[in-house]
C-alpha positions in Angstrom: -57.7 48.7 -56.1 -57.0 51.7 -53.8 -54.1 49.8 -52.2 -52.6 49.1 -55.7 -52.9 52.8 -56.6 -51.3 53.9 -53.3 -48.4 51.4 -53.9 -47.8 52.8 -57.4 -47.8 56.4 -56.2 -45.5 55.5 -53.3 -43.1 53.7 -55.7 -43.0 56.7 -58.0 -42.2 59.0 -55.1 -39.3 56.8 -54.0 -37.9 56.7 -57.5 -38.4 60.4 -57.8 -36.6 61.1 -54.5 -33.6 58.9 -55.5 -33.3 60.6 -58.9 -33.5 64.0 -57.3 -30.6 63.1 -55.0 -28.5 62.0 -58.0 -29.4 64.6 -60.6 -30.9 67.7 -58.9 -34.3 69.1 -59.7 -34.0 71.6 -62.6 -35.2 69.9 -65.8 -35.9 73.1 -67.7 -33.1 72.7 -70.3 -33.4 68.9 -70.8 -35.3 66.9 -73.5 -37.6 64.6 -71.6 -40.1 61.8 -72.2 -42.9 61.0 -69.8 -46.0 58.9 -69.1 -49.1 60.1 -67.4 -52.5 58.9 -66.1 -55.5 60.7 -64.7 -59.1 61.6 -65.3 -61.3 63.9 -67.3 -64.4 65.6 -65.9 -66.3 66.4 -69.0 -69.6 67.9 -70.2 -71.0 69.4 -73.4 -71.8 73.0 -74.3 -73.3 75.0 -77.2 -75.9 72.3 -77.6 -78.8 72.6 -80.0 -81.8 70.2 -80.4 -81.3 68.0 -77.3 -84.3 67.4 -75.1 -82.4 66.8 -71.9 -80.3 68.5 -69.3 -76.6 67.5 -69.5 -74.5 66.8 -66.5 -70.7 66.1 -66.3 -69.1 62.7 -66.0 -65.7 61.2 -65.3 -63.5 59.4 -67.8 -60.0 58.0 -68.1 -57.1 60.0 -69.5 -53.7 58.4 -70.1 -50.8 58.6 -72.5 -47.3 60.0 -73.1 -45.7 63.4 -73.5 -42.4 64.9 -74.7 -40.8 68.0 -73.3 -38.7 69.9 -75.8 -36.7 72.9 -74.5 -36.5 76.0 -76.8 -34.9 78.4 -74.3 -34.7 78.3 -70.5 -38.1 79.8 -70.2 -39.9 78.4 -73.3 -40.5 74.9 -74.6 -42.7 72.7 -76.8 -44.7 69.8 -75.4 -46.5 67.4 -77.7 -48.6 64.7 -76.2 -50.7 61.7 -77.2 -53.5 60.6 -75.0 -56.3 58.0 -74.8 -59.1 60.2 -73.5 -62.7 59.5 -72.5 -65.2 62.4 -72.5 -68.9 62.6 -72.7 -71.8 63.5 -70.5 -74.8 62.2 -68.4 -78.3 63.4 -69.0 -81.9 63.0 -67.7 -85.1 63.7 -69.5 -88.6 62.6 -70.2 -90.2 60.7 -73.1 -94.0 60.2 -73.3 -94.4 61.0 -69.6 -91.7 58.5 -68.5 -88.3 59.6 -67.0 -85.0 58.3 -68.4 -81.3 58.7 -67.8 -78.6 58.6 -70.5 -74.8 58.3 -70.5 -72.6 58.9 -73.5 -68.9 58.0 -73.3 -66.8 59.3 -76.3 -63.3 57.9 -76.6 -60.8 60.0 -78.4 -57.1 59.9 -79.4 -56.0 63.4 -78.3 -52.9 65.1 -79.7 -52.2 68.3 -77.8 -49.4 70.6 -79.2 -48.6 72.9 -76.3 -46.3 75.9 -75.8 -44.5 75.8 -72.5 -43.9 78.9 -70.5 -41.5 78.1 -67.5 -41.4 80.9 -64.9 -39.6 78.5 -62.6 -38.3 75.0 -62.5 -41.3 74.0 -60.4 -44.1 75.5 -62.5 -44.8 75.2 -66.3 -47.7 77.0 -68.0 -49.1 75.4 -71.1 -51.4 76.6 -73.9 -52.1 75.5 -77.5 -54.3 73.6 -79.9 -55.3 69.9 -79.7 -56.4 67.6 -82.5 -58.8 64.9 -81.4 -59.9 61.8 -83.4 -63.1 60.0 -82.2 -62.3 56.3 -81.8 -65.7 55.1 -80.5 -68.9 56.1 -78.8 -70.9 54.2 -76.2 -74.4 55.2 -75.3 -76.3 53.7 -72.3 -80.1 54.5 -72.0 -82.1 53.5 -69.0 -85.8 53.9 -68.1 -88.2 52.1 -65.9 -88.7 49.2 -68.3 -85.5 48.7 -70.3 -81.7 49.3 -70.6 -80.1 49.8 -73.9 -76.3 49.7 -74.2 -75.0 50.5 -77.7 -71.5 51.1 -79.1 -71.5 53.0 -82.4 -69.2 52.6 -85.4 -70.4 55.7 -87.3 -70.8 54.0 -90.6 -73.8 56.0 -91.9 -74.1 58.9 -89.5 -73.2 62.6 -89.8 -70.5 62.5 -87.0 -67.3 64.5 -87.2 -64.5 62.3 -86.1 -61.7 64.9 -86.5 -62.1 67.8 -84.0 -60.0 70.9 -83.4 -59.8 71.8 -79.7 -58.0 74.4 -77.5 -56.2 73.7 -74.2 -54.7 75.6 -71.3 -53.1 74.3 -68.1 -50.4 74.1 -65.6 -47.8 71.5 -64.5 -46.2 71.3 -61.1 -42.8 69.7 -61.4 -41.6 67.8 -58.3 -38.4 66.4 -59.7 -39.5 63.5 -61.9 -43.1 63.7 -60.8 -45.4 66.0 -62.8 -48.8 67.0 -61.4 -50.9 68.4 -64.3 -54.2 70.3 -64.5 -55.8 71.2 -67.9 -59.0 72.7 -69.2 -60.0 72.1 -72.8 -62.9 72.7 -75.1 -63.8 71.8 -78.7 -63.7 74.5 -81.4 -65.6 72.3 -83.8 -69.1 70.9 -83.5 -69.5 67.1 -83.2 -71.7 66.9 -86.3 -70.7 67.5 -89.9 -73.3 70.0 -91.1 -76.3 72.0 -89.8 -78.9 70.0 -91.6 -78.2 66.7 -89.7 -80.6 65.3 -87.2 -77.6 64.5 -85.0 -77.8 66.8 -82.0 -75.1 69.5 -82.1 -72.7 70.0 -79.2 -69.1 70.6 -78.3 -67.1 68.9 -75.5 -65.6 70.8 -72.6 -63.5 69.1 -70.0 -61.2 69.5 -67.0 -58.3 67.1 -66.7 -56.0 66.1 -63.8 -53.0 63.8 -64.3 -50.1 62.3 -62.4 -47.0 61.9 -64.6 -43.5 60.5 -64.4 -40.7 61.8 -66.7 -37.5 60.0 -67.5 
């Protein structure tokens, strides 16, 4: 697997170098489409009612983006991402220890303002709309393992969540190295009376992208 990833990265760098030789490296005034892949490092905050200590976990982040210039120094960047978040936790029930992993898979749609102080650096800030696609919970203790994927038919789960993002892109010709931090502005549950534990996601994201 590591060899395959290295081969893909090497191939992108070769294509990037060839395009740079043909077209130069300033893309600040060009409409561009790109693909990206990377990882989220996520956890939860503002929790209420959980009987555990939450720890961060890794998840996949991949999708596409569009870079739309407004002026030389400003632009608009909508994205659409398949994005895994969640957390890990440990706790105790009836004197027995357990560990728990929740993976929440979202369709994320960031709508980001670009600030371009140079052709090599782009600052990004803006809202994100997230739609919860599925949730997988894995519970382990000394006697059993429970692996459950939920469809949310009769639960008080908010599937549409408003978020906020900030980040930076480093532009190496056609290659884009991205770093983001994001957090939910909405709770995961629909109302305060639900027995569903309340929390909000927070995550750090790193991606490797290629723009055309």
